[in-house]
PDB file of N, CA, C and O in Angstrom:
ATOM      1  N   UNK A   1       4.633  11.535 -25.954  1.00  0.00           N
ATOM      2  CA  UNK A   1       3.746  12.147 -24.971  1.00  0.00           C
ATOM      3  C   UNK A   1       3.761  13.659 -25.172  1.00  0.00           C
ATOM      4  O   UNK A   1       4.826  14.261 -25.314  1.00  0.00           O
ATOM      5  N   UNK A   2       2.584  14.269 -25.183  1.00  0.00           N
ATOM      6  CA  UNK A   2       2.506  15.716 -25.325  1.00  0.00           C
ATOM      7  C   UNK A   2       2.838  16.382 -24.001  1.00  0.00           C
ATOM      8  O   UNK A   2       2.722  15.770 -22.939  1.00  0.00           O
ATOM      9  N   UNK A   3       3.246  17.621 -24.073  1.00  0.00           N
ATOM     10  CA  UNK A   3       3.572  18.361 -22.854  1.00  0.00           C
ATOM     11  C   UNK A   3       2.433  19.306 -22.502  1.00  0.00           C
ATOM     12  O   UNK A   3       1.690  19.731 -23.386  1.00  0.00           O
ATOM     13  N   UNK A   4       2.283  19.645 -21.208  1.00  0.00           N
ATOM     14  CA  UNK A   4       1.235  20.590 -20.823  1.00  0.00           C
ATOM     15  C   UNK A   4       1.402  21.918 -21.563  1.00  0.00           C
ATOM     16  O   UNK A   4       2.522  22.325 -21.871  1.00  0.00           O
ATOM     17  N   UNK A   5       0.311  22.573 -21.839  1.00  0.00           N
ATOM     18  CA  UNK A   5       0.361  23.822 -22.576  1.00  0.00           C
ATOM     19  C   UNK A   5      -0.067  23.634 -24.020  1.00  0.00           C
ATOM     20  O   UNK A   5      -0.405  24.606 -24.697  1.00  0.00           O
ATOM     21  N   UNK A   6      -0.057  22.404 -24.498  1.00  0.00           N
ATOM     22  CA  UNK A   6      -0.555  22.117 -25.846  1.00  0.00           C
ATOM     23  C   UNK A   6      -2.075  22.091 -25.794  1.00  0.00           C
ATOM     24  O   UNK A   6      -2.660  22.310 -24.733  1.00  0.00           O
ATOM     25  N   UNK A   7      -2.715  21.830 -26.911  1.00  0.00           N
ATOM     26  CA  UNK A   7      -4.170  21.893 -26.978  1.00  0.00           C
ATOM     27  C   UNK A   7      -4.860  20.845 -26.108  1.00  0.00           C
ATOM     28  O   UNK A   7      -6.022  21.026 -25.745  1.00  0.00           O
ATOM     29  N   UNK A   8      -4.193  19.782 -25.774  1.00  0.00           N
ATOM     30  CA  UNK A   8      -4.780  18.755 -24.921  1.00  0.00           C
ATOM     31  C   UNK A   8      -4.210  17.394 -25.263  1.00  0.00           C
ATOM     32  O   UNK A   8      -3.302  17.273 -26.086  1.00  0.00           O
ATOM     33  N   UNK A   9      -4.745  16.384 -24.631  1.00  0.00           N
ATOM     34  CA  UNK A   9      -4.318  15.016 -24.906  1.00  0.00           C
ATOM     35  C   UNK A   9      -5.518  14.205 -25.347  1.00  0.00           C
ATOM     36  O   UNK A   9      -6.656  14.524 -25.004  1.00  0.00           O
ATOM     37  N   UNK A  10      -5.260  13.164 -26.104  1.00  0.00           N
ATOM     38  CA  UNK A  10      -6.346  12.306 -26.573  1.00  0.00           C
ATOM     39  C   UNK A  10      -6.720  11.310 -25.486  1.00  0.00           C
ATOM     40  O   UNK A  10      -5.997  11.127 -24.507  1.00  0.00           O
ATOM     41  N   UNK A  11      -7.867  10.675 -25.682  1.00  0.00           N
ATOM     42  CA  UNK A  11      -8.294   9.634 -24.757  1.00  0.00           C
ATOM     43  C   UNK A  11      -7.251   8.530 -24.714  1.00  0.00           C
ATOM     44  O   UNK A  11      -6.934   8.010 -23.644  1.00  0.00           O
ATOM     45  N   UNK A  12      -6.713   8.170 -25.886  1.00  0.00           N
ATOM     46  CA  UNK A  12      -5.695   7.121 -25.954  1.00  0.00           C
ATOM     47  C   UNK A  12      -4.461   7.510 -25.141  1.00  0.00           C
ATOM     48  O   UNK A  12      -3.922   6.691 -24.395  1.00  0.00           O
ATOM     49  N   UNK A  13      -4.015   8.761 -25.285  1.00  0.00           N
ATOM     50  CA  UNK A  13      -2.848   9.244 -24.534  1.00  0.00           C
ATOM     51  C   UNK A  13      -3.129   9.183 -23.029  1.00  0.00           C
ATOM     52  O   UNK A  13      -2.271   8.765 -22.251  1.00  0.00           O
ATOM     53  N   UNK A  14      -4.325   9.597 -22.625  1.00  0.00           N
ATOM     54  CA  UNK A  14      -4.688   9.537 -21.218  1.00  0.00           C
ATOM     55  C   UNK A  14      -4.717   8.091 -20.736  1.00  0.00           C
ATOM     56  O   UNK A  14      -4.226   7.782 -19.650  1.00  0.00           O
ATOM     57  N   UNK A  15      -5.291   7.212 -21.543  1.00  0.00           N
ATOM     58  CA  UNK A  15      -5.376   5.799 -21.178  1.00  0.00           C
ATOM     59  C   UNK A  15      -3.987   5.174 -21.041  1.00  0.00           C
ATOM     60  O   UNK A  15      -3.734   4.432 -20.092  1.00  0.00           O
ATOM     61  N   UNK A  16      -3.098   5.464 -21.970  1.00  0.00           N
ATOM     62  CA  UNK A  16      -1.771   4.852 -21.975  1.00  0.00           C
ATOM     63  C   UNK A  16      -0.848   5.413 -20.894  1.00  0.00           C
ATOM     64  O   UNK A  16       0.057   4.718 -20.431  1.00  0.00           O
ATOM     65  N   UNK A  17      -1.069   6.662 -20.492  1.00  0.00           N
ATOM     66  CA  UNK A  17      -0.170   7.317 -19.543  1.00  0.00           C
ATOM     67  C   UNK A  17      -0.934   7.969 -18.392  1.00  0.00           C
ATOM     68  O   UNK A  17      -0.564   9.049 -17.932  1.00  0.00           O
ATOM     69  N   UNK A  18      -2.000   7.313 -17.927  1.00  0.00           N
ATOM     70  CA  UNK A  18      -2.839   7.891 -16.872  1.00  0.00           C
ATOM     71  C   UNK A  18      -2.034   8.299 -15.652  1.00  0.00           C
ATOM     72  O   UNK A  18      -2.176   9.415 -15.153  1.00  0.00           O
ATOM     73  N   UNK A  19      -1.192   7.401 -15.172  1.00  0.00           N
ATOM     74  CA  UNK A  19      -0.428   7.694 -13.959  1.00  0.00           C
ATOM     75  C   UNK A  19       0.434   8.945 -14.133  1.00  0.00           C
ATOM     76  O   UNK A  19       0.502   9.784 -13.235  1.00  0.00           O
ATOM     77  N   UNK A  20       1.086   9.068 -15.279  1.00  0.00           N
ATOM     78  CA  UNK A  20       1.936  10.245 -15.519  1.00  0.00           C
ATOM     79  C   UNK A  20       1.121  11.536 -15.500  1.00  0.00           C
ATOM     80  O   UNK A  20       1.552  12.540 -14.934  1.00  0.00           O
ATOM     81  N   UNK A  21      -0.057  11.506 -16.121  1.00  0.00           N
ATOM     82  CA  UNK A  21      -0.853  12.731 -16.219  1.00  0.00           C
ATOM     83  C   UNK A  21      -1.490  13.119 -14.891  1.00  0.00           C
ATOM     84  O   UNK A  21      -1.537  14.305 -14.563  1.00  0.00           O
ATOM     85  N   UNK A  22      -1.981  12.151 -14.119  1.00  0.00           N
ATOM     86  CA  UNK A  22      -2.655  12.517 -12.874  1.00  0.00           C
ATOM     87  C   UNK A  22      -1.674  12.946 -11.794  1.00  0.00           C
ATOM     88  O   UNK A  22      -2.069  13.627 -10.848  1.00  0.00           O
ATOM     89  N   UNK A  23      -0.426  12.573 -11.908  1.00  0.00           N
ATOM     90  CA  UNK A  23       0.572  12.982 -10.914  1.00  0.00           C
ATOM     91  C   UNK A  23       1.151  14.371 -11.190  1.00  0.00           C
ATOM     92  O   UNK A  23       1.834  14.934 -10.334  1.00  0.00           O
ATOM     93  N   UNK A  24       0.892  14.918 -12.350  1.00  0.00           N
ATOM     94  CA  UNK A  24       1.374  16.272 -12.652  1.00  0.00           C
ATOM     95  C   UNK A  24       0.525  17.292 -11.919  1.00  0.00           C
ATOM     96  O   UNK A  24      -0.644  17.046 -11.623  1.00  0.00           O
ATOM     97  N   UNK A  25       1.104  18.409 -11.635  1.00  0.00           N
ATOM     98  CA  UNK A  25       0.392  19.455 -10.894  1.00  0.00           C
ATOM     99  C   UNK A  25      -0.133  20.510 -11.870  1.00  0.00           C
ATOM    100  O   UNK A  25       0.027  21.710 -11.649  1.00  0.00           O
ATOM    101  N   UNK A  26      -0.765  20.041 -12.955  1.00  0.00           N
ATOM    102  CA  UNK A  26      -1.306  20.951 -13.976  1.00  0.00           C
ATOM    103  C   UNK A  26      -2.675  20.438 -14.425  1.00  0.00           C
ATOM    104  O   UNK A  26      -2.993  19.259 -14.266  1.00  0.00           O
ATOM    105  N   UNK A  27      -3.460  21.328 -14.976  1.00  0.00           N
ATOM    106  CA  UNK A  27      -4.740  20.928 -15.558  1.00  0.00           C
ATOM    107  C   UNK A  27      -4.486  20.304 -16.928  1.00  0.00           C
ATOM    108  O   UNK A  27      -3.610  20.747 -17.670  1.00  0.00           O
ATOM    109  N   UNK A  28      -5.262  19.268 -17.254  1.00  0.00           N
ATOM    110  CA  UNK A  28      -5.097  18.557 -18.524  1.00  0.00           C
ATOM    111  C   UNK A  28      -6.454  18.460 -19.207  1.00  0.00           C
ATOM    112  O   UNK A  28      -7.426  17.995 -18.612  1.00  0.00           O
ATOM    113  N   UNK A  29      -6.513  18.903 -20.462  1.00  0.00           N
ATOM    114  CA  UNK A  29      -7.745  18.776 -21.243  1.00  0.00           C
ATOM    115  C   UNK A  29      -7.672  17.477 -22.038  1.00  0.00           C
ATOM    116  O   UNK A  29      -6.665  17.202 -22.692  1.00  0.00           O
ATOM    117  N   UNK A  30      -8.738  16.677 -21.985  1.00  0.00           N
ATOM    118  CA  UNK A  30      -8.810  15.437 -22.744  1.00  0.00           C
ATOM    119  C   UNK A  30      -9.713  15.681 -23.947  1.00  0.00           C
ATOM    120  O   UNK A  30     -10.830  16.183 -23.817  1.00  0.00           O
ATOM    121  N   UNK A  31      -9.207  15.316 -25.116  1.00  0.00           N
ATOM    122  CA  UNK A  31      -9.921  15.589 -26.364  1.00  0.00           C
ATOM    123  C   UNK A  31     -10.412  14.307 -27.020  1.00  0.00           C
ATOM    124  O   UNK A  31      -9.748  13.272 -26.965  1.00  0.00           O
ATOM    125  N   UNK A  32     -11.576  14.392 -27.637  1.00  0.00           N
ATOM    126  CA  UNK A  32     -12.109  13.313 -28.469  1.00  0.00           C
ATOM    127  C   UNK A  32     -12.508  13.945 -29.793  1.00  0.00           C
ATOM    128  O   UNK A  32     -13.453  14.730 -29.862  1.00  0.00           O
ATOM    129  N   UNK A  33     -11.792  13.600 -30.817  1.00  0.00           N
ATOM    130  CA  UNK A  33     -11.996  14.163 -32.154  1.00  0.00           C
ATOM    131  C   UNK A  33     -11.950  15.692 -32.122  1.00  0.00           C
ATOM    132  O   UNK A  33     -12.752  16.371 -32.763  1.00  0.00           O
ATOM    133  N   UNK A  34     -10.983  16.212 -31.354  1.00  0.00           N
ATOM    134  CA  UNK A  34     -10.757  17.648 -31.289  1.00  0.00           C
ATOM    135  C   UNK A  34     -11.651  18.415 -30.327  1.00  0.00           C
ATOM    136  O   UNK A  34     -11.479  19.622 -30.157  1.00  0.00           O
ATOM    137  N   UNK A  35     -12.605  17.733 -29.693  1.00  0.00           N
ATOM    138  CA  UNK A  35     -13.506  18.398 -28.742  1.00  0.00           C
ATOM    139  C   UNK A  35     -13.103  18.026 -27.320  1.00  0.00           C
ATOM    140  O   UNK A  35     -12.775  16.875 -27.030  1.00  0.00           O
ATOM    141  N   UNK A  36     -13.134  19.021 -26.442  1.00  0.00           N
ATOM    142  CA  UNK A  36     -12.813  18.771 -25.041  1.00  0.00           C
ATOM    143  C   UNK A  36     -13.948  17.959 -24.422  1.00  0.00           C
ATOM    144  O   UNK A  36     -15.108  18.370 -24.457  1.00  0.00           O
ATOM    145  N   UNK A  37     -13.598  16.793 -23.852  1.00  0.00           N
ATOM    146  CA  UNK A  37     -14.617  15.956 -23.214  1.00  0.00           C
ATOM    147  C   UNK A  37     -14.399  15.837 -21.714  1.00  0.00           C
ATOM    148  O   UNK A  37     -15.303  15.425 -20.987  1.00  0.00           O
ATOM    149  N   UNK A  38     -13.202  16.195 -21.240  1.00  0.00           N
ATOM    150  CA  UNK A  38     -12.917  16.127 -19.810  1.00  0.00           C
ATOM    151  C   UNK A  38     -11.764  17.058 -19.490  1.00  0.00           C
ATOM    152  O   UNK A  38     -10.896  17.305 -20.328  1.00  0.00           O
ATOM    153  N   UNK A  39     -11.765  17.566 -18.284  1.00  0.00           N
ATOM    154  CA  UNK A  39     -10.653  18.378 -17.796  1.00  0.00           C
ATOM    155  C   UNK A  39     -10.237  17.804 -16.446  1.00  0.00           C
ATOM    156  O   UNK A  39     -11.041  17.735 -15.517  1.00  0.00           O
ATOM    157  N   UNK A  40      -8.980  17.396 -16.345  1.00  0.00           N
ATOM    158  CA  UNK A  40      -8.429  16.921 -15.090  1.00  0.00           C
ATOM    159  C   UNK A  40      -7.729  18.092 -14.433  1.00  0.00           C
ATOM    160  O   UNK A  40      -6.885  18.743 -15.049  1.00  0.00           O
ATOM    161  N   UNK A  41      -8.078  18.364 -13.181  1.00  0.00           N
ATOM    162  CA  UNK A  41      -7.429  19.468 -12.474  1.00  0.00           C
ATOM    163  C   UNK A  41      -6.844  18.950 -11.165  1.00  0.00           C
ATOM    164  O   UNK A  41      -7.421  18.061 -10.539  1.00  0.00           O
ATOM    165  N   UNK A  42      -5.719  19.492 -10.751  1.00  0.00           N
ATOM    166  CA  UNK A  42      -5.123  19.035  -9.490  1.00  0.00           C
ATOM    167  C   UNK A  42      -5.952  19.490  -8.288  1.00  0.00           C
ATOM    168  O   UNK A  42      -6.589  20.543  -8.316  1.00  0.00           O
ATOM    169  N   UNK A  43      -5.929  18.690  -7.259  1.00  0.00           N
ATOM    170  CA  UNK A  43      -6.606  19.036  -6.018  1.00  0.00           C
ATOM    171  C   UNK A  43      -5.738  20.052  -5.283  1.00  0.00           C
ATOM    172  O   UNK A  43      -4.529  19.853  -5.167  1.00  0.00           O
ATOM    173  N   UNK A  44      -6.328  21.132  -4.788  1.00  0.00           N
ATOM    174  CA  UNK A  44      -5.525  22.107  -4.049  1.00  0.00           C
ATOM    175  C   UNK A  44      -4.857  21.446  -2.850  1.00  0.00           C
ATOM    176  O   UNK A  44      -5.481  20.672  -2.125  1.00  0.00           O
ATOM    177  N   UNK A  45      -3.606  21.756  -2.657  1.00  0.00           N
ATOM    178  CA  UNK A  45      -2.858  21.173  -1.541  1.00  0.00           C
ATOM    179  C   UNK A  45      -3.133  21.970  -0.276  1.00  0.00           C
ATOM    180  O   UNK A  45      -3.332  23.184  -0.314  1.00  0.00           O
ATOM    181  N   UNK A  46      -3.138  21.254   0.853  1.00  0.00           N
ATOM    182  CA  UNK A  46      -3.341  21.912   2.140  1.00  0.00           C
ATOM    183  C   UNK A  46      -2.084  22.700   2.489  1.00  0.00           C
ATOM    184  O   UNK A  46      -0.973  22.284   2.160  1.00  0.00           O
ATOM    185  N   UNK A  47      -2.260  23.822   3.145  1.00  0.00           N
ATOM    186  CA  UNK A  47      -1.092  24.607   3.526  1.00  0.00           C
ATOM    187  C   UNK A  47      -0.193  23.819   4.474  1.00  0.00           C
ATOM    188  O   UNK A  47      -0.669  23.053   5.312  1.00  0.00           O
ATOM    189  N   UNK A  48       1.095  24.018   4.327  1.00  0.00           N
ATOM    190  CA  UNK A  48       2.064  23.370   5.201  1.00  0.00           C
ATOM    191  C   UNK A  48       2.126  24.121   6.523  1.00  0.00           C
ATOM    192  O   UNK A  48       1.661  25.255   6.634  1.00  0.00           O
ATOM    193  N   UNK A  49       2.693  23.485   7.494  1.00  0.00           N
ATOM    194  CA  UNK A  49       2.855  24.139   8.785  1.00  0.00           C
ATOM    195  C   UNK A  49       2.107  23.398   9.872  1.00  0.00           C
ATOM    196  O   UNK A  49       1.604  22.295   9.659  1.00  0.00           O
ATOM    197  N   UNK A  50       2.041  23.998  11.001  1.00  0.00           N
ATOM    198  CA  UNK A  50       1.428  23.395  12.167  1.00  0.00           C
ATOM    199  C   UNK A  50      -0.091  23.569  12.112  1.00  0.00           C
ATOM    200  O   UNK A  50      -0.577  24.697  12.196  1.00  0.00           O
ATOM    201  N   UNK A  51      -0.859  22.465  11.970  1.00  0.00           N
ATOM    202  CA  UNK A  51      -2.317  22.590  11.874  1.00  0.00           C
ATOM    203  C   UNK A  51      -2.957  23.095  13.165  1.00  0.00           C
ATOM    204  O   UNK A  51      -4.079  23.602  13.137  1.00  0.00           O
ATOM    205  N   UNK A  52      -2.269  22.965  14.283  1.00  0.00           N
ATOM    206  CA  UNK A  52      -2.840  23.411  15.549  1.00  0.00           C
ATOM    207  C   UNK A  52      -2.870  24.930  15.673  1.00  0.00           C
ATOM    208  O   UNK A  52      -3.619  25.473  16.485  1.00  0.00           O
ATOM    209  N   UNK A  53      -2.060  25.617  14.872  1.00  0.00           N
ATOM    210  CA  UNK A  53      -2.074  27.078  14.944  1.00  0.00           C
ATOM    211  C   UNK A  53      -3.380  27.662  14.414  1.00  0.00           C
ATOM    212  O   UNK A  53      -3.765  28.767  14.796  1.00  0.00           O
ATOM    213  N   UNK A  54      -4.068  26.924  13.533  1.00  0.00           N
ATOM    214  CA  UNK A  54      -5.304  27.427  12.926  1.00  0.00           C
ATOM    215  C   UNK A  54      -6.539  26.667  13.406  1.00  0.00           C
ATOM    216  O   UNK A  54      -7.602  26.775  12.796  1.00  0.00           O
ATOM    217  N   UNK A  55      -6.415  25.902  14.489  1.00  0.00           N
ATOM    218  CA  UNK A  55      -7.536  25.094  14.944  1.00  0.00           C
ATOM    219  C   UNK A  55      -8.616  25.968  15.584  1.00  0.00           C
ATOM    220  O   UNK A  55      -8.351  27.068  16.071  1.00  0.00           O
ATOM    221  N   UNK A  56      -9.816  25.450  15.566  1.00  0.00           N
ATOM    222  CA  UNK A  56     -10.926  26.138  16.214  1.00  0.00           C
ATOM    223  C   UNK A  56     -11.047  25.572  17.628  1.00  0.00           C
ATOM    224  O   UNK A  56     -11.210  24.364  17.802  1.00  0.00           O
ATOM    225  N   UNK A  57     -10.968  26.425  18.618  1.00  0.00           N
ATOM    226  CA  UNK A  57     -11.055  25.997  20.004  1.00  0.00           C
ATOM    227  C   UNK A  57     -12.524  25.995  20.421  1.00  0.00           C
ATOM    228  O   UNK A  57     -13.225  26.998  20.283  1.00  0.00           O
ATOM    229  N   UNK A  58     -12.971  24.861  20.929  1.00  0.00           N
ATOM    230  CA  UNK A  58     -14.365  24.719  21.344  1.00  0.00           C
ATOM    231  C   UNK A  58     -14.642  25.551  22.594  1.00  0.00           C
ATOM    232  O   UNK A  58     -13.760  25.708  23.439  1.00  0.00           O
ATOM    233  N   UNK A  59     -15.848  26.082  22.719  1.00  0.00           N
ATOM    234  CA  UNK A  59     -16.171  26.964  23.845  1.00  0.00           C
ATOM    235  C   UNK A  59     -15.928  26.314  25.213  1.00  0.00           C
ATOM    236  O   UNK A  59     -15.440  26.980  26.126  1.00  0.00           O
ATOM    237  N   UNK A  60     -16.260  25.024  25.372  1.00  0.00           N
ATOM    238  CA  UNK A  60     -16.051  24.358  26.651  1.00  0.00           C
ATOM    239  C   UNK A  60     -14.586  24.293  27.037  1.00  0.00           C
ATOM    240  O   UNK A  60     -14.237  24.454  28.207  1.00  0.00           O
ATOM    241  N   UNK A  61     -13.726  24.057  26.050  1.00  0.00           N
ATOM    242  CA  UNK A  61     -12.297  24.012  26.333  1.00  0.00           C
ATOM    243  C   UNK A  61     -11.759  25.424  26.581  1.00  0.00           C
ATOM    244  O   UNK A  61     -10.911  25.628  27.450  1.00  0.00           O
ATOM    245  N   UNK A  62     -12.252  26.378  25.824  1.00  0.00           N
ATOM    246  CA  UNK A  62     -11.783  27.763  25.993  1.00  0.00           C
ATOM    247  C   UNK A  62     -12.046  28.267  27.410  1.00  0.00           C
ATOM    248  O   UNK A  62     -11.274  29.062  27.946  1.00  0.00           O
ATOM    249  N   UNK A  63     -13.146  27.799  28.014  1.00  0.00           N
ATOM    250  CA  UNK A  63     -13.496  28.243  29.359  1.00  0.00           C
ATOM    251  C   UNK A  63     -12.524  27.731  30.416  1.00  0.00           C
ATOM    252  O   UNK A  63     -12.370  28.356  31.465  1.00  0.00           O
ATOM    253  N   UNK A  64     -11.868  26.601  30.155  1.00  0.00           N
ATOM    254  CA  UNK A  64     -10.978  26.025  31.173  1.00  0.00           C
ATOM    255  C   UNK A  64      -9.511  25.982  30.766  1.00  0.00           C
ATOM    256  O   UNK A  64      -8.674  25.551  31.559  1.00  0.00           O
ATOM    257  N   UNK A  65      -9.180  26.414  29.566  1.00  0.00           N
ATOM    258  CA  UNK A  65      -7.816  26.217  29.070  1.00  0.00           C
ATOM    259  C   UNK A  65      -6.747  26.953  29.879  1.00  0.00           C
ATOM    260  O   UNK A  65      -5.592  26.527  29.875  1.00  0.00           O
ATOM    261  N   UNK A  66      -7.079  28.006  30.551  1.00  0.00           N
ATOM    262  CA  UNK A  66      -6.081  28.747  31.330  1.00  0.00           C
ATOM    263  C   UNK A  66      -6.223  28.516  32.836  1.00  0.00           C
ATOM    264  O   UNK A  66      -5.576  29.185  33.642  1.00  0.00           O
ATOM    265  N   UNK A  67      -7.071  27.570  33.198  1.00  0.00           N
ATOM    266  CA  UNK A  67      -7.285  27.267  34.605  1.00  0.00           C
ATOM    267  C   UNK A  67      -6.068  26.500  35.148  1.00  0.00           C
ATOM    268  O   UNK A  67      -5.536  25.613  34.479  1.00  0.00           O
ATOM    269  N   UNK A  68      -5.646  26.845  36.340  1.00  0.00           N
ATOM    270  CA  UNK A  68      -4.510  26.181  36.977  1.00  0.00           C
ATOM    271  C   UNK A  68      -4.998  24.992  37.784  1.00  0.00           C
ATOM    272  O   UNK A  68      -6.008  25.080  38.481  1.00  0.00           O
ATOM    273  N   UNK A  69      -4.284  23.884  37.689  1.00  0.00           N
ATOM    274  CA  UNK A  69      -4.662  22.680  38.423  1.00  0.00           C
ATOM    275  C   UNK A  69      -3.632  22.326  39.500  1.00  0.00           C
ATOM    276  O   UNK A  69      -3.680  21.225  40.047  1.00  0.00           O
ATOM    277  N   UNK A  70      -2.732  23.206  39.806  1.00  0.00           N
ATOM    278  CA  UNK A  70      -1.788  23.089  40.914  1.00  0.00           C
ATOM    279  C   UNK A  70      -1.040  21.751  40.967  1.00  0.00           C
ATOM    280  O   UNK A  70      -0.865  21.181  42.044  1.00  0.00           O
ATOM    281  N   UNK A  71      -0.610  21.265  39.834  1.00  0.00           N
ATOM    282  CA  UNK A  71       0.215  20.062  39.798  1.00  0.00           C
ATOM    283  C   UNK A  71      -0.525  18.755  39.980  1.00  0.00           C
ATOM    284  O   UNK A  71       0.116  17.716  40.138  1.00  0.00           O
ATOM    285  N   UNK A  72      -1.847  18.763  39.966  1.00  0.00           N
ATOM    286  CA  UNK A  72      -2.616  17.522  40.115  1.00  0.00           C
ATOM    287  C   UNK A  72      -2.513  16.710  38.828  1.00  0.00           C
ATOM    288  O   UNK A  72      -2.369  17.267  37.740  1.00  0.00           O
ATOM    289  N   UNK A  73      -2.589  15.379  38.966  1.00  0.00           N
ATOM    290  CA  UNK A  73      -2.587  14.567  37.753  1.00  0.00           C
ATOM    291  C   UNK A  73      -4.000  14.500  37.179  1.00  0.00           C
ATOM    292  O   UNK A  73      -4.971  14.830  37.860  1.00  0.00           O
ATOM    293  N   UNK A  74      -4.107  14.073  35.931  1.00  0.00           N
ATOM    294  CA  UNK A  74      -5.385  14.124  35.227  1.00  0.00           C
ATOM    295  C   UNK A  74      -6.447  13.238  35.875  1.00  0.00           C
ATOM    296  O   UNK A  74      -7.631  13.575  35.838  1.00  0.00           O
ATOM    297  N   UNK A  75      -6.047  12.112  36.468  1.00  0.00           N
ATOM    298  CA  UNK A  75      -7.018  11.231  37.118  1.00  0.00           C
ATOM    299  C   UNK A  75      -7.715  11.938  38.267  1.00  0.00           C
ATOM    300  O   UNK A  75      -8.932  11.839  38.420  1.00  0.00           O
ATOM    301  N   UNK A  76      -6.945  12.647  39.068  1.00  0.00           N
ATOM    302  CA  UNK A  76      -7.513  13.367  40.209  1.00  0.00           C
ATOM    303  C   UNK A  76      -8.410  14.508  39.728  1.00  0.00           C
ATOM    304  O   UNK A  76      -9.482  14.732  40.289  1.00  0.00           O
ATOM    305  N   UNK A  77      -7.982  15.220  38.704  1.00  0.00           N
ATOM    306  CA  UNK A  77      -8.774  16.341  38.168  1.00  0.00           C
ATOM    307  C   UNK A  77     -10.112  15.837  37.643  1.00  0.00           C
ATOM    308  O   UNK A  77     -11.150  16.445  37.904  1.00  0.00           O
ATOM    309  N   UNK A  78     -10.094  14.722  36.899  1.00  0.00           N
ATOM    310  CA  UNK A  78     -11.336  14.164  36.345  1.00  0.00           C
ATOM    311  C   UNK A  78     -12.259  13.682  37.452  1.00  0.00           C
ATOM    312  O   UNK A  78     -13.468  13.910  37.401  1.00  0.00           O
ATOM    313  N   UNK A  79     -11.693  13.016  38.452  1.00  0.00           N
ATOM    314  CA  UNK A  79     -12.510  12.537  39.575  1.00  0.00           C
ATOM    315  C   UNK A  79     -13.178  13.690  40.302  1.00  0.00           C
ATOM    316  O   UNK A  79     -14.363  13.621  40.628  1.00  0.00           O
ATOM    317  N   UNK A  80     -12.428  14.742  40.555  1.00  0.00           N
ATOM    318  CA  UNK A  80     -12.999  15.908  41.237  1.00  0.00           C
ATOM    319  C   UNK A  80     -14.074  16.569  40.387  1.00  0.00           C
ATOM    320  O   UNK A  80     -15.088  17.026  40.913  1.00  0.00           O
ATOM    321  N   UNK A  81     -13.859  16.621  39.083  1.00  0.00           N
ATOM    322  CA  UNK A  81     -14.824  17.233  38.195  1.00  0.00           C
ATOM    323  C   UNK A  81     -16.125  16.416  38.188  1.00  0.00           C
ATOM    324  O   UNK A  81     -17.216  16.986  38.184  1.00  0.00           O
ATOM    325  N   UNK A  82     -16.009  15.109  38.188  1.00  0.00           N
ATOM    326  CA  UNK A  82     -17.199  14.244  38.202  1.00  0.00           C
ATOM    327  C   UNK A  82     -17.961  14.356  39.512  1.00  0.00           C
ATOM    328  O   UNK A  82     -19.191  14.343  39.536  1.00  0.00           O
ATOM    329  N   UNK A  83     -17.210  14.467  40.597  1.00  0.00           N
ATOM    330  CA  UNK A  83     -17.841  14.548  41.923  1.00  0.00           C
ATOM    331  C   UNK A  83     -18.351  15.949  42.246  1.00  0.00           C
ATOM    332  O   UNK A  83     -19.047  16.136  43.244  1.00  0.00           O
ATOM    333  N   UNK A  84     -18.020  16.917  41.431  1.00  0.00           N
ATOM    334  CA  UNK A  84     -18.472  18.285  41.632  1.00  0.00           C
ATOM    335  C   UNK A  84     -17.750  19.018  42.733  1.00  0.00           C
ATOM    336  O   UNK A  84     -18.303  19.946  43.322  1.00  0.00           O
ATOM    337  N   UNK A  85     -16.511  18.619  43.029  1.00  0.00           N
ATOM    338  CA  UNK A  85     -15.727  19.279  44.071  1.00  0.00           C
ATOM    339  C   UNK A  85     -15.127  20.545  43.594  1.00  0.00           C
ATOM    340  O   UNK A  85     -14.434  21.224  44.352  1.00  0.00           O
TER     341      UNK A  85
END
């Protein structure tokens, strides 16, 4: 098996070791008779961490997110909101 950094891998090499090549975190050039016919590139990984820190807050939620509900449970809050109290 060739290592990354060489001129590329053949179709046969890709076929025989597909799983090994696609799991690497490097770009791989596939060659057919010395010509590049395909380039496999890794998918960019999502940043680690808490996804909620970068979330987009919807305008409707932003308008009420700091509103105090004085210890009421959600059922009572929803009922009052529906009734327009």
